[in-house]
Each structure stands twice: as C-alpha cells, then as structure tokens.
N, C-alpha and C positions, 0 to 999 in steps of 0.2 A: 417066453411070454410076450405076446404082442402088445402093441399100444392099445388096441381095442379091448383086449382082456384086462389090461390095467385100468382102463376107464370103467369097464364093467364092474370090476372089484371095488373101485372107489365109489361108484354109484350105490352098490349094495351095502357097503359099509356106512356110507352117509345115510342111506335110508334106514338101516338098522339103528343107528345112533338116534336119529330123529324119532323113530318109533319108541325107543326106550325112554327118551325124554318125554314124549307124549304120555306114556304109561305112568311115569313118575308124577307128572303134573296132574294127571287124572286121579291117582291115588291120594295125593296130597289134598286135592280139591274135595274129594269125598270125605276125607278125615276132617277137613276144615268145616264142611257142611254139618257133619255129625256133631262136632264140638259146638258149633253155633246153635244147633237145635237143642242140644242138652243145656246149654247156657240159658236159652230162652225159656225152656221148661223150668229150670231152677229159679229163674227170676219170677216166673208166674207163681210157682209154689211158694216162694218167699213172700210175695204180695198177699196171697191167700192166707198164709199163716199169720201175717201181720194183721190183716183185717180180723181174723178169728180172735187173735189176742186182744185187739181193741174191743171187740164185742164182749168177750169174757170179762175184761176189765170194767166195762160199763155195767154189766150185769152184777158183778161183785160189789161195785159201789152201791147199786140199788139195793142189793140184799143187806149190805152193811147198814144203810139208812133205815131199812125196815126193822132190822134187829134193834137198832138204837131207839126207834119209836116204840117198839114193843117193850123194851127195857124201861123206858121212861113211863109208859103206862103202868107197868108192874110196880115201879117205885111209887107212883101216885096211889095205887091201890093199897099198898102196905100202910 
C-alpha cells in the first residue's frame, strides 16, 4: 500500500465519519423540533382548556345566582 493510497483511505474514512455525524445531528434536530412543536401545541391546548373552564365557572355562578333568586321568590309566594 502506497502513501497515496493511505492518504486516500484516511480521507474517505474522515469524510464518512463527518457524514455520519451530520446525519446524527440532523436526526436529533428533527426530533427536537418535533418535541418543541408538540410542547407548543400542548401549551396552547392547556390555555384554551383553562379559558373554557373559567367561562364555565362564571356561567355556573350565574346559574346558581338565578336559582337562588327563583328560590327566594318562591319562598315569598308561599
């Protein structure tokens, strides 16, 4: 094996290692982006559910107040 062949083999091994590292970094980056998007969607859904819960709570308080007023009116009628 000549020195030129040895340099050529080292070059291709180095190039292959760098390509594998690039592939691994790309796959990790894609996974990170996917997890980040999922987290953003979950945070958005959590906020929407929190707002819906607050609206339902306010509506429930309003209904409770109406029922109490109706009950008071019925007590006065008796």
